[in-house]
MARFI-522102 format. One record per residue (C-alpha): residue in three letters; x, y, z. Coordinates in Angstrom, 3 decimals. Layout:
<numis>
("Ala", (X, Y, Z))
...
</numis>
This chain:
<numis>
("Met", (5.558, 68.967, 20.488))
("Pro", (7.578, 67.236, 18.048))
("Ser", (6.904, 67.695, 14.695))
("Ile", (5.082, 65.409, 12.493))
("Arg", (8.063, 65.056, 9.813))
("Val", (10.055, 63.694, 13.276))
("Leu", (7.403, 61.838, 14.256))
("Gly", (7.576, 60.143, 10.663))
("Leu", (11.050, 59.692, 10.961))
("Val", (11.282, 57.742, 13.889))
("Ala", (8.296, 55.734, 12.704))
("Gly", (10.359, 54.946, 9.831))
("Val", (12.901, 53.829, 11.833))
("Val", (11.402, 51.763, 13.531))
("Leu", (9.666, 49.508, 10.669))
("Ala", (12.996, 49.399, 9.532))
("Ala", (14.227, 47.891, 12.587))
("Gly", (11.216, 45.271, 12.029))
("Leu", (10.123, 46.195, 15.622))
("Leu", (6.663, 46.701, 14.512))
("Ala", (6.391, 44.109, 11.721))
("Ala", (2.841, 41.734, 11.258))
("Pro", (3.432, 39.312, 14.161))
("Gln", (3.883, 35.877, 12.110))
("Ala", (1.528, 33.085, 11.964))
("Ala", (1.272, 30.863, 14.644))
("Ala", (3.333, 27.179, 14.426))
("Asp", (1.588, 24.010, 13.163))
("Glu", (1.022, 22.006, 16.475))
("Arg", (-0.919, 19.068, 15.169))
("Pro", (1.076, 15.775, 15.108))
("Thr", (2.471, 14.613, 12.406))
("Ala", (1.246, 11.969, 10.330))
("Val", (1.487, 9.195, 7.438))
("Val", (-1.075, 7.578, 6.001))
("Ser", (-1.957, 4.673, 4.093))
("Leu", (-4.876, 4.092, 1.211))
("Gly", (-5.542, 1.126, -0.714))
("Asp", (-6.273, -2.517, -0.457))
("Ser", (-5.190, -5.465, 1.082))
("Ala", (-1.108, -5.606, 0.506))
("Ile", (-1.228, -2.330, 2.600))
("Ser", (-4.138, -2.796, 5.298))
("Gly", (-1.743, -5.537, 6.929))
("Glu", (-4.277, -8.178, 5.217))
("Gly", (-1.921, -11.789, 6.303))
("Ala", (-0.361, -9.609, 9.353))
("Gly", (-3.191, -10.398, 12.190))
("Asp", (-3.625, -8.504, 15.146))
("Tyr", (-6.839, -6.780, 13.042))
("Glu", (-8.422, -3.598, 14.843))
("Pro", (-11.803, -4.638, 16.077))
("Gly", (-14.372, -3.619, 13.505))
("Thr", (-11.801, -5.006, 10.685))
("Arg", (-12.449, -8.590, 11.104))
("Gly", (-15.484, -9.347, 9.888))
("Glu", (-17.572, -8.017, 12.608))
("Gly", (-20.828, -6.734, 10.890))
("Gly", (-19.240, -7.764, 7.381))
("Asn", (-16.213, -5.560, 7.761))
("Trp", (-13.217, -7.355, 6.384))
("Cys", (-10.925, -5.206, 6.307))
("His", (-8.332, -6.362, 8.093))
("Arg", (-6.266, -3.246, 8.848))
("Ser", (-3.476, -4.898, 10.971))
("Ala", (-0.980, -3.182, 13.861))
("Asn", (1.296, -5.060, 12.001))
("Ala", (0.848, -3.075, 8.447))
("Leu", (3.755, -1.715, 7.098))
("Ile", (2.733, 1.748, 7.727))
("His", (2.813, 1.354, 11.623))
("Lys", (6.709, 0.081, 10.824))
("Thr", (7.400, 3.617, 9.755))
("Gln", (9.468, 5.931, 11.354))
("Val", (8.723, 9.425, 10.031))
("Ala", (5.768, 10.399, 11.609))
("Gln", (4.239, 10.849, 15.038))
("Arg", (0.907, 9.464, 14.181))
("Thr", (0.768, 6.502, 11.440))
("Ile", (-3.020, 6.166, 10.005))
("Asn", (-3.824, 3.144, 8.020))
("Leu", (-7.719, 3.903, 6.195))
("Ala", (-6.698, 0.798, 3.524))
("Cys", (-9.453, -2.120, 3.160))
("Ser", (-8.929, -5.625, 2.109))
("Gly", (-10.471, -5.992, -1.175))
("Ala", (-10.637, -2.765, -2.400))
("Asp", (-10.160, -1.304, -5.858))
("Ala", (-9.544, 2.288, -6.840))
("Ala", (-12.979, 3.457, -6.699))
("Asn", (-13.038, 3.281, -3.208))
("Val", (-10.094, 4.923, -2.556))
("Ser", (-11.412, 7.914, -5.232))
("Leu", (-14.238, 10.914, -3.466))
("Ala", (-16.693, 8.397, -5.151))
("Asp", (-20.115, 7.115, -3.425))
("Thr", (-18.890, 3.781, -2.690))
("Thr", (-18.930, 1.262, -0.215))
("His", (-16.617, -1.379, 0.331))
("Tyr", (-16.848, -4.180, 3.106))
("Thr", (-19.547, -1.333, 4.732))
("Glu", (-17.327, 1.682, 4.791))
("Gly", (-17.114, 4.292, 2.407))
("Ser", (-14.836, 6.658, 0.797))
("Gln", (-11.015, 6.791, 1.422))
("Ala", (-10.545, 9.519, 0.259))
("Arg", (-13.796, 11.412, 1.654))
("Arg", (-12.237, 9.847, 5.269))
("Leu", (-8.474, 11.431, 4.699))
("Ile", (-9.727, 14.789, 4.451))
("Asp", (-10.832, 15.086, 7.978))
("Val", (-7.556, 13.030, 9.147))
("Ala", (-5.762, 15.943, 7.162))
("Lys", (-7.111, 18.227, 8.927))
("Ala", (-6.939, 16.867, 12.083))
("Asn", (-2.859, 16.135, 11.702))
("Arg", (-0.202, 17.082, 9.944))
("Val", (-0.030, 14.942, 7.229))
("Val", (3.991, 14.354, 5.728))
("Ala", (3.386, 11.291, 3.625))
("Val", (0.289, 9.371, 1.810))
("Val", (1.091, 6.288, 0.800))
("Leu", (-0.880, 4.587, -1.990))
("Gln", (-1.476, 1.086, -3.044))
("Val", (-3.999, 0.247, -5.371))
("Gly", (-5.241, -1.476, -8.837))
("Ala", (-4.911, -5.186, -8.064))
("Asn", (-8.780, -6.029, -7.296))
("Asp", (-9.201, -4.441, -10.453))
("Asp", (-9.008, -5.216, -14.213))
("Pro", (-6.289, -7.817, -12.973))
("Ala", (-8.355, -9.071, -10.598))
("Phe", (-5.135, -10.782, -8.728))
("Ala", (-6.814, -12.774, -5.923))
("Asp", (-9.204, -14.634, -8.263))
("Thr", (-6.567, -14.671, -10.872))
("Leu", (-4.097, -16.481, -8.209))
("Val", (-7.262, -18.926, -7.433))
("Gly", (-7.432, -20.116, -10.807))
("Cys", (-4.160, -20.783, -11.172))
("Ile", (-4.469, -22.667, -8.034))
("Lys", (-7.026, -24.457, -9.918))
("Lys", (-4.863, -24.982, -12.643))
("Trp", (-2.027, -27.048, -10.495))
("Phe", (-5.495, -29.454, -9.177))
("Asn", (-5.648, -31.117, -13.034))
("Pro", (-2.916, -32.783, -14.016))
("Phe", (-3.516, -33.358, -17.384))
("Gly", (-4.156, -29.610, -18.199))
("Ser", (-2.184, -26.803, -19.165))
("Gly", (-0.842, -23.708, -16.489))
("Cys", (-2.554, -20.444, -16.426))
("Ala", (0.862, -18.973, -17.973))
("Lys", (-0.313, -19.072, -21.271))
("Asp", (-3.432, -17.498, -21.496))
("Leu", (-2.432, -14.453, -19.376))
("Arg", (0.331, -13.718, -21.248))
("Val", (-1.754, -12.220, -23.430))
("Gln", (-4.218, -11.202, -21.097))
("Trp", (-1.839, -9.219, -18.916))
("Pro", (-1.006, -6.477, -20.405))
("Ala", (-4.833, -5.358, -21.694))
("Arg", (-5.646, -5.629, -17.931))
("Leu", (-3.236, -3.624, -16.736))
("Ala", (-3.676, -0.833, -19.218))
("Ala", (-7.342, -1.043, -18.338))
("Met", (-6.124, -0.480, -14.602))
("Ala", (-4.224, 2.477, -14.732))
("Pro", (-6.468, 4.978, -15.969))
("Lys", (-8.529, 4.020, -12.642))
("Val", (-6.140, 3.976, -10.417))
("Glu", (-4.870, 7.988, -11.710))
("Arg", (-8.298, 8.785, -11.222))
("Ala", (-8.245, 7.952, -7.497))
("Val", (-5.041, 9.501, -7.217))
("Ala", (-6.285, 12.862, -8.599))
("Asp", (-9.259, 12.433, -5.867))
("Val", (-6.489, 11.861, -3.260))
("Lys", (-5.058, 15.259, -4.298))
("Thr", (-8.226, 16.952, -4.401))
("Ala", (-8.690, 15.492, -0.798))
("Met", (-5.472, 16.877, 0.253))
("Arg", (-6.537, 20.101, -0.953))
("Gln", (-10.058, 20.041, 0.294))
("Ala", (-7.798, 19.679, 3.873))
("Gly", (-6.027, 22.776, 2.999))
("Tyr", (-2.728, 21.025, 1.668))
("Ala", (-1.046, 22.639, -1.558))
("Asp", (0.309, 20.315, -4.171))
("Gly", (4.116, 19.267, -3.111))
("Ser", (3.478, 19.924, 0.669))
("Tyr", (3.747, 16.465, 1.461))
("Lys", (4.943, 13.804, -0.375))
("Phe", (2.413, 11.401, -1.961))
("Val", (3.817, 7.357, -2.761))
("Ile", (2.538, 5.149, -5.103))
("Thr", (3.979, 1.233, -4.567))
("Ser", (3.507, -1.615, -6.872))
("Tyr", (3.103, -4.893, -5.497))
("Ala", (5.681, -7.791, -4.051))
("Ser", (5.646, -11.277, -5.431))
("Pro", (3.803, -13.584, -3.468))
("Val", (5.224, -17.014, -4.840))
("Thr", (9.002, -18.246, -6.838))
("Glu", (9.697, -21.099, -8.563))
("Lys", (11.898, -21.359, -6.228))
("Met", (10.110, -24.443, -4.615))
("Asp", (10.545, -28.004, -3.388))
("Ala", (9.620, -29.304, -6.919))
("Val", (7.791, -32.348, -5.374))
("Asn", (5.994, -31.378, -2.093))
("His", (5.397, -26.973, -2.468))
("Gly", (1.923, -27.897, -3.021))
("Pro", (1.571, -30.262, 0.029))
("Gln", (3.721, -27.222, 2.291))
("Gly", (0.532, -24.397, 1.055))
("Cys", (1.790, -23.459, -2.311))
("Pro", (-0.263, -25.155, -4.738))
("Leu", (1.078, -23.570, -8.294))
("Arg", (2.682, -25.214, -11.301))
("Leu", (6.172, -23.889, -11.146))
("Ala", (6.246, -22.294, -14.663))
("Asp", (2.825, -20.478, -13.320))
("Ala", (4.916, -19.272, -10.107))
("Ala", (7.796, -18.542, -12.401))
("Tyr", (5.452, -16.686, -14.787))
("Gly", (3.985, -14.298, -12.116))
("Arg", (7.393, -13.504, -10.408))
("Thr", (9.818, -12.882, -13.423))
("Glu", (6.868, -11.674, -15.726))
("Ala", (3.680, -11.002, -14.301))
("Val", (4.578, -8.765, -11.155))
("Pro", (7.268, -6.800, -13.199))
("Gln", (4.714, -5.542, -15.675))
("Phe", (2.591, -4.743, -12.801))
("Ala", (5.373, -2.510, -11.666))
("Asp", (6.248, -1.088, -14.940))
("Thr", (2.423, 0.288, -14.880))
("Tyr", (2.543, 1.943, -11.790))
("Arg", (5.919, 3.720, -12.815))
("Gly", (4.243, 5.000, -15.301))
("Ile", (1.457, 6.061, -13.802))
("Ala", (3.581, 7.827, -11.430))
("Ala", (5.510, 9.866, -14.083))
("Arg", (2.304, 10.788, -15.431))
("Thr", (0.773, 12.061, -12.010))
("Gly", (3.941, 13.352, -10.723))
("Leu", (4.024, 10.975, -7.612))
("Ser", (6.911, 9.895, -5.915))
("Tyr", (6.922, 6.088, -7.235))
("Leu", (8.518, 2.994, -4.750))
("Asp", (8.824, -0.730, -6.390))
("Leu", (8.000, -3.318, -4.523))
("Ser", (8.192, -6.085, -7.469))
("Arg", (11.715, -7.409, -5.864))
("Ala", (10.799, -6.467, -2.533))
("Thr", (10.005, -10.493, -0.938))
("Glu", (12.689, -11.797, -3.516))
("Asn", (13.901, -14.771, -1.445))
("His", (11.536, -14.527, 1.098))
("Glu", (8.184, -15.303, -0.746))
("Ala", (5.858, -18.274, 0.286))
("Cys", (7.241, -21.953, -0.099))
("Ser", (10.620, -20.277, -0.473))
("Gly", (12.364, -21.750, 2.754))
("Gly", (10.784, -25.555, 1.608))
("Asp", (9.019, -26.828, 4.920))
("Ser", (10.212, -24.235, 6.918))
("Thr", (8.356, -20.652, 7.101))
("Ala", (10.506, -19.179, 9.245))
("Ala", (12.388, -16.826, 6.677))
("Glu", (9.654, -16.303, 4.533))
("Trp", (8.149, -12.475, 4.127))
("Gln", (4.621, -14.007, 2.605))
("Asn", (2.592, -16.091, 3.657))
("Arg", (1.231, -19.433, 2.072))
("Val", (-2.022, -21.000, 2.035))
("Leu", (-3.687, -19.770, 5.124))
("Val", (-6.822, -20.976, 6.191))
("Asp", (-7.993, -19.133, 9.243))
("Pro", (-10.654, -22.000, 10.960))
("Tyr", (-11.612, -18.767, 14.208))
("Ala", (-12.788, -16.250, 11.424))
("Trp", (-16.089, -17.303, 12.466))
("Val", (-16.017, -16.054, 15.986))
("Phe", (-16.216, -12.177, 14.322))
("Gly", (-17.483, -12.979, 10.920))
("Gly", (-20.333, -15.675, 11.967))
("Leu", (-21.428, -17.848, 8.901))
("Asp", (-20.207, -15.024, 6.074))
("Ser", (-16.708, -15.997, 7.088))
("Val", (-17.683, -19.566, 5.242))
("Gly", (-15.534, -19.370, 1.875))
("Ile", (-13.518, -16.789, 0.607))
("His", (-12.946, -14.964, 4.195))
("Met", (-11.502, -17.941, 6.077))
("Ala", (-8.251, -18.034, 3.823))
("Gln", (-8.291, -14.222, 2.500))
("Gln", (-4.715, -13.328, 4.201))
("Ser", (-2.986, -16.622, 2.178))
("Phe", (0.013, -14.980, -0.650))
("His", (0.083, -11.846, 1.539))
("Pro", (3.131, -10.273, 3.604))
("Asn", (3.258, -11.492, 7.219))
("Ala", (4.354, -9.501, 9.728))
("Arg", (7.797, -10.024, 9.393))
("Gly", (7.018, -8.824, 5.777))
("His", (5.715, -5.563, 6.561))
("Ala", (8.116, -5.297, 9.221))
("Gln", (10.941, -5.033, 6.138))
("Leu", (8.430, -3.042, 3.790))
("Gly", (7.758, -0.236, 6.686))
("Arg", (11.512, 0.001, 6.920))
("Cys", (11.948, 0.814, 3.504))
("Leu", (9.167, 2.838, 3.154))
("Thr", (10.888, 4.995, 6.202))
("Glu", (14.042, 5.287, 4.365))
("Phe", (12.298, 5.778, 1.074))
("Ile", (10.177, 8.814, 2.408))
("Gly", (12.848, 10.525, 4.528))
("Ala", (15.471, 10.554, 0.855))
("Ala", (15.383, 13.540, -1.701))
("Thr", (14.567, 11.087, -4.595))
("Ser", (11.680, 10.596, -6.184))
("Ser", (11.686, 6.925, -7.161))
("Ala", (13.435, 3.652, -5.625))
("Arg", (13.193, -0.052, -5.336))
("Cys", (13.120, -1.736, -1.933))
("Leu", (15.302, -4.805, -2.372))
("Val", (17.168, -6.822, 0.156))
("Gly", (21.014, -5.670, 1.745))
("Thr", (23.800, -7.646, 2.531))
("Asp", (22.212, -7.010, 5.649))
("Gly", (19.594, -9.054, 5.769))
("Asn", (17.175, -6.279, 5.206))
("Leu", (14.934, -4.542, 2.739))
("His", (16.127, -0.967, 1.574))
("Ala", (15.300, 1.726, -0.618))
("Val", (17.740, 1.901, -3.679))
("Ala", (17.607, 4.380, -6.006))
</numis>
């Protein structure tokens, strides 16, 4: 019979050869996914073909579009859109909140992240907080209808920096909650790409100087110029700071629709990536009387399906790149690209 010493020697040799090594952990067979969180700019507002249940039914006006930019990415097996039109930073957070009948986006992210292997989370939110972007734009439109008054740019130059400063900590709290949600779903920080984006300018001063109002952009040219060259870039700088403080990847969209803004094409919208004033008289089919008023026009001044396709192209490049910061710019081929 072999001695204990011989048996020990044999066992040592076998272990050294790795023949008795512990079995490896099972491979993660969940489908890969990329997930979007935020407001109308990323939900797909303005791109049409909205998911049933988000078209106004029962008061849900989230307008999550099948054409939304997240669905135009090519980085994962699944693309999941949790964003909702009109959402603010609190609606993204883990707070006990309800917006258009829906609860916290971060809480829903937990279940999504458990069921899928999330490779990237994309967040675009803040415009509905202190900047009140939609209401501000409406205010500028009202100024256009008063030919004897002043435009909105003068007052906004004073107010805008303070509004952005007040918004930033709210977005940062939402970012912290999204990270917490991912941890609760079993993800370590850094195991997925967390991208925050800024916003693209919906308008430009480069419009028909006489007919731009009737064409669907009732804004003073000076106000449109302020928005494109000052307000939107300042927005972008604020998100760059948020990304730096929270350790996120940052995609600057401030110039993403340059020369493709609403009314930049004059009489033709064929090359535009942003909607002009767009009134949907059929909103009442799904939303009934609730649609009367703002909901009939809520698709206005948002990226259209062409715009979302281009934004999705740029986001695909960015998620696949090693860089942590880039801008979406139109290349010589006429398409958007992520430029570091």
